[in-house]
C-alpha positions as CSV (number, residue, x, y, z in Angstrom):
1,M,-1.9,157.2,167.1
2,S,-2.5,159.1,170.0
3,I,-1.3,158.6,173.4
4,A,-3.8,159.0,176.3
5,L,-2.3,161.4,179.0
6,K,-2.9,159.8,182.4
7,E,-3.6,162.1,185.4
8,T,-3.5,160.9,189.3
9,T,-6.8,162.0,191.1
10,S,-8.1,161.1,194.7
11,I,-11.3,159.6,195.4
12,K,-13.5,158.3,198.6
13,L,-14.4,155.0,198.1
14,D,-16.2,152.9,200.5
15,K,-13.6,150.6,201.7
16,Q,-14.9,147.2,201.5
17,S,-16.6,148.0,198.2
18,K,-13.6,149.0,197.2
19,E,-11.7,145.6,198.2
20,N,-14.4,143.4,196.5
21,A,-13.9,145.1,193.6
22,K,-9.9,144.9,193.7
23,L,-10.4,140.9,193.9
24,I,-13.0,140.9,190.8
25,F,-10.6,143.0,188.8
26,K,-7.5,140.8,189.8
27,E,-9.7,137.8,188.6
28,L,-10.4,140.0,185.3
29,G,-6.4,140.5,184.8
30,I,-7.3,144.7,185.3
31,T,-6.3,146.8,187.9
32,M,-8.4,149.6,189.6
33,G,-6.9,152.2,187.3
34,D,-8.2,150.0,184.3
35,A,-11.6,149.5,186.0
36,M,-11.8,153.1,186.2
37,N,-10.7,154.4,183.0
38,M,-13.1,151.8,181.2
39,F,-15.8,153.1,183.3
40,L,-15.2,157.0,182.3
41,S,-14.8,155.5,178.8
42,Q,-18.6,154.3,179.3
43,V,-19.8,157.6,180.5
44,N,-18.3,159.5,177.9
45,L,-20.2,157.2,175.5
46,H,-23.3,156.9,177.1
47,Q,-23.1,160.6,177.8
48,G,-24.3,159.7,181.2
49,L,-24.1,156.7,183.7
50,P,-23.7,153.3,181.6
51,F,-26.6,152.2,183.8
52,D,-29.6,153.1,184.9
53,V,-30.3,155.0,188.3
54,K,-33.9,154.4,190.3
55,I,-35.2,154.9,193.0
56,P,-36.5,151.3,194.5
57,N,-39.8,150.8,195.0
58,K,-41.7,150.2,198.3
59,L,-41.0,146.3,198.4
60,T,-37.5,146.6,196.9
61,K,-36.7,149.0,199.7
62,K,-38.3,147.0,202.3
63,V,-36.5,144.0,201.0
64,I,-33.1,146.2,201.2
65,E,-33.7,147.5,204.8
66,E,-34.5,143.8,206.1
67,S,-31.9,142.3,204.5
68,R,-29.6,145.3,206.2
69,Q,-30.9,143.9,209.9
70,D,-30.4,140.4,208.7
71,I,-34.2,139.7,208.7
72,N,-35.5,137.2,206.2
73,T,-32.0,136.1,205.0
74,E,-30.6,132.9,204.8
75,D,-27.4,131.4,202.5
76,F,-28.7,129.8,199.1
77,S,-26.6,128.5,195.8
78,L,-27.0,129.2,192.1
79,D,-28.3,125.9,191.8
80,D,-31.3,127.0,194.7
81,L,-32.2,129.9,192.2
82,H,-32.6,127.4,189.1
83,K,-34.9,125.1,190.9
């Protein structure tokens, strides 16, 4: 059995995204370090990012921009989506 060596590193993250993610990780019972190690393991396994990265189409860009400007946004529940 090999013991994985740990190394401290410093990365710049979007503050709000980090805080939101930490809440999710807490619910999952893992640390930010655990999550980052899982991500890096998946990068190594897939020999690249473990998800698709694509340039959004015109409609998606429009919707993203509108949401940033709080245009055509309203609260909804998951039940609303299933209707």
